C-alpha positions, 0 to 999 in steps of 0.5 A: 628253794632254800633261803640262806639266813647267814647272809644277814649275820652282819645285821645281827652283830653276831651277839649271842642274844641276837638272832636273824630269823624268818617271821610268821605273822598271825592274827589270832595265835600267841605262842609261849615258850614250851607250849605248842600251837597249830597255825592254819594258813594258806599263804604260800610264803608261810608254807614255804617258810615252815617247810624250809625251817622243818627241813633245816631244823631252824627256828621261826618267829611267831608275831601277832599282827595288830588287827585293831587300829584303835589298840595299836601301839605302832600303826606304821609297823602293824605288829607287836614287838614281843613274840616267841621263837618256835621249832616247826614240828609238823607241816600237814596238808588239810585240804587244797592249798591249806596247811596246819603248821605246828610250832613248839615255843622255845624263847620270847623275843623282841623285834629289832628290825626287819631286814628282808620281806621276800620271799618271806619276812626276815627279822633281827630279833633280841632273845628275851630271858625271863628275869627273876626277883627276890623270893621268886621260887616260893612265890611261884610254887604258891601261885602254882598251887593256887592255880591248880586249885582254881582249875579243878574248882572251875572244872567242877563248876562246869561239869553240868554245862554243855561246854566242858573245860577239857583244857583244864584236865589236859593241862593238869594231866601234864602238870607233874612233868612241868616246872613252875615256869613251864606250867604258867606258860602252858596255862597262858597258852591254853586258857580260854582268854582273848588273843590280846590278853595272851599277848599281854601275858607274853610281854611280861618281862618277869615270869612271876608277873606273868604268873600273878596276872594269869592267876588274877584272870583265872580268879575272875573266871572262877568268880564268874562261874560261882555267879552263874551257879548262884543266879538260879538260886536268886543271888543276883548281885556280884557282891552277894555271891561271895 
């Protein structure tokens, strides 16, 4: 069954930056522009939404639910305001009534209001474009070089451990095909950080800020790996390891 979204165009005031889109809520996935994520679901409404979007070439909004009331910003709504639009590239049956839906991120958005909740949620959203600041390009290139060096060093520090970090090699394999903004979004998507940390990164309105925070998280991970190496040698304090 097709659900026409055109009927809600008046709600969107027909502005270029305002869209009316179906929204899929998730509890553990954050989609970034240019990145890919596969969401496993058994919800009939999610599956119907994805199949319709795939057939019609429409975008779907991916929005993180607030599953921890103590950290919620808006308990009444129960979701974060910033999400990411995505194109459905595949709807794959895994087992009875369970599907993996693959999305490719396109643009960040901010929720304005919900206009329908059946047969799946439909929202008016404001598309967000990353703002640029003075000295943007050279600082982005510098941060990218720093992160690539940290990625490689973390990989080397992890080679003798059971949990190798293949995600680093996968990211660096495609690094030459990406510009700085796509690189940082791919890094944010693949880094083994918490869902809430990824949501925090997604909400930065300036890509440079997202890059700086991602680099800060990566530097902390690098220091942790160095400390793990130093501990067997009798270096027990954090400060003594550096």
